[in-house]
N, C-alpha and C positions, 0 to 999 in steps of 0.2 A: 848415119852410122850403120855399117853392115856387121853382122855377126858371122864369123866363119868357123867351120869345123871340118876336120877330115875324118871324124868318127860318126857312126850311125846313131840314129835316134832310137830311144828305148821308151816303151810305155810302162808306166807305173800306176798302181792303184793303192791309195793310202786311206786308212781309217783314222780320223782325228777325233779322239775322245779322251777324257770327258771334256765338256766345254769349260772355258775359263770362267764363265758366268752364265747363269740362267735364273729366271724369275718370272712370276706373273704379277700383274697389277690389277686392282679391282676398284672400279668406279664407286662401288657401294661402301668402300672403306678407303677413301682416297689418300690418307696419310699413313697407311700401314704398309710395311715392307714384308713381302712373302719370299724373300730370297733364300731363306733356310728351309723352305718347305720341300718335302719329297715329291711334290706335285707341280706341274705346269698346267695352265688352264687357259682356254680361249672360248669365247661365246658370251652368253647372257646367263646370269644367276640372280634371281630376285628382281629382274628387270634392269639390272645394272651390268655393264660390259666388263669382261675380263680380257686382257691381252697378255701374250707371253713373249718374252725376250730371251734370245740365246746368242752367245758369242763363242767362237772357237779361235784358238791361237794358230795363225797360219805361218808363223816364223820358221817352222821346220821345212817348209816348201823351198826348193832351190830357186835361184833366179833363172830367167830365160826359159820358162816353161810355157807350154801351150795346153790349156785345159780343154779336154775333149768331152768330159762329163763330170758332173757333180750332183750329188743328191744328199738330202738330209734324212736321217733315219730316226723316227720317233716311236716310242711304244705307248700306244693309247690304252689307258686303263679303264675307261668308262665306255658304256654302250648306250648313250643317250640318243635322242633324235639327231639326225644328220645336220651338220652345220657346214657352211662354206666360209673360209677365211681369205682375206687378202694378205699378200706377203710384201713387206717393205724393208728397205735397207735403213738401219738406224744411222742417223746423221751426226751424232755427237757421243761423247764418252758417257757411260753410265756405270754404276756399281751395283752388283748383285745384292750387296749388303744394305743399300740405302735407297734403291729405286722404288718409287711409289707412283700412284696414278697422278698425283699433283705435280711431281717433279720429273715425269717421264721425258725422255729425249724426243726430239723431233725426228721425223722420218723423211726419206727422199726416195723417189723412184717407185715403180710398181713392178713386181716380179711374178705376176700371175696370181691365180686363186687356187686354193686347195680345199677340197671337200673331205671332211672327216665323217665317215658314215656311222651308222649305229652298231657297227661291229668293232670290238676291241682288238688289239693286237698291233703288230708292226706296221708302220705307215712310212712310205717313201715320198719325199717331196722334191721335185726337180729344182736344181739350184745352180746350173752351169753359168747362166748370165750373172747371177748374184755373186758367185765366187770371183768371176772375172772382174766385176766392178769393185769388189773388195780389194783385189790385188792392185787395181789401177787407181782407185780413189780413196782408199783407206777403209779399214775394217772396224766397225763398231757393232757388228752383229745384225740380227734379223728380228723383226717384230711381226707377229701374227695378229691381225685385227678382224673382227667379225664382219662379214659381208651379208650373209643370208642365214636365217634361222633364228629361233628363239630359245634354243637350248645351249648347252656347253659340252665340251669334252675336256678330259684331263689326261695328262701324260706323265710318265716318269721324268723327274728332273735328275740332275747329277747327284743329288742327295738321297735318291731312292736306292733301295737294295736290288732293284730290278735292272732294267736296261736304260742307261742314260742316253741323252741325245748324242747322235754321232753324225759326223760329216765325212762323206765318202767321195774322194776326188780321184779321177783318172786323168793323167797328164803325160805328155811326152817331154823328154828332157834330152838335150844334146850335150854329151860329155866332152871335155877338152875344149871348151869354147874360148875363143880369143876375140876381143873387140878391136876393130881397126877400120880405118877408112880405106876402101879399095878404089883407087883411081882408075883401074882398068875396066870397071863396070859402073856405068852411069844409069840411074833410074830416075826418070822425071816425067812430068811435074809431080810434086808431092807437097801438098794435097793435089789430087787429080780429080778431074771432072768426067770427061768422056773417054779418054784414052791414057794409057801409060806406055811410055817409051823406055825400052831397055837397049842400051848401047854398050858394046864391049870391044876390047882389043886383046889380041894374043891368046885367044881361046879357039880350039878346033870346033867344039860343039858345046852347047849349053842346054840344059833342061830347066824349064820354068814351071813352078807350081804355085798357084795362088790359093791361100787358105783363108777361110773366114775366121772370126774371133773364137769359134768353137773348135778350131783346128781341123775343120773338114775341107778337103780339097774341092775347089769349085772350078778350077781351070788348070790345064797342063799343056805344054808345048815343047817340042825339041826344035832348036834353031842352030843353023851353022853359018849364018851370015854375020854381019857386024852390028845389025840393028833390027829391032822388031817393035811392032806396036800391038798392045793388048787393048781390045775394045772393052770398055767398062759399062756400056749401055745397059747390060742386063743385071748389073750388080747394084744393090742398094747402098745408100750412104752408110759409112761406118769405118771400122778399123779392120784391115786385112794384113796378111803376111805374105810377102813374095819370097819364095825359096828358089835360089839360083844354084843349080848343081853344075860344077865344072870339074875338069881334071885336076884342078888345084885345091878343091875343097868345096864346101857348101856354104853359101852366103844367105843370110836372111835379113830382110828389111821390112819394117813396119810401113804400111801404105794407108793413107787416109783418102777416102772418097768423099768429097764434099761438093754439093751442087747448090 
């Protein structure tokens, strides 16, 4: 399926706040719910682990967007010894009002580590890959688990009077989008392994742009013949977007590289 438009792409940055749910859970009190607390917490307290969970509603985002950047903004209220947390995508539904250590949801994937230093204040956590996976695989939020350190840090939750957790997303959106199959442009094989073939009829010139999942351009070419091959040997396995610009409009196709 190709997506076509005759209008230009526009970049937007949105701030999504407050979260639809946030809470922390405590191994030392495994059946207690802390969802109404003005604090979030991660690390160790009294030798027991604390983890924090946050979820934002992404339904306000339009369809057919390419996420170029996303980050989470937290306000750290403590200045304890530095800790490092691992970031995971939550794999099942949970409720702020009932989540506890003993009934916590499972997690999937690993989205990097984040160190929270001994300085309080605003902290930004990269989340581009996480948001893309939320949009693709479903959004049940994020969990922070301690990786390194024996202390803990606390943050404002959405119940605090300070600065609640915020998700900041930058994306490109193509307005006036129509979905259709274009028989004049053939792109194959897909999934691809070593090369991608673009074949077309009835066009004077075509411009090709290959974007990675972050929306970054990694290849471009102008062609005037009826067929071209794109070598994929330098590109890793994954999801890409081929943008085909013609005098009749702009077409976009999702490409899978699998070896």
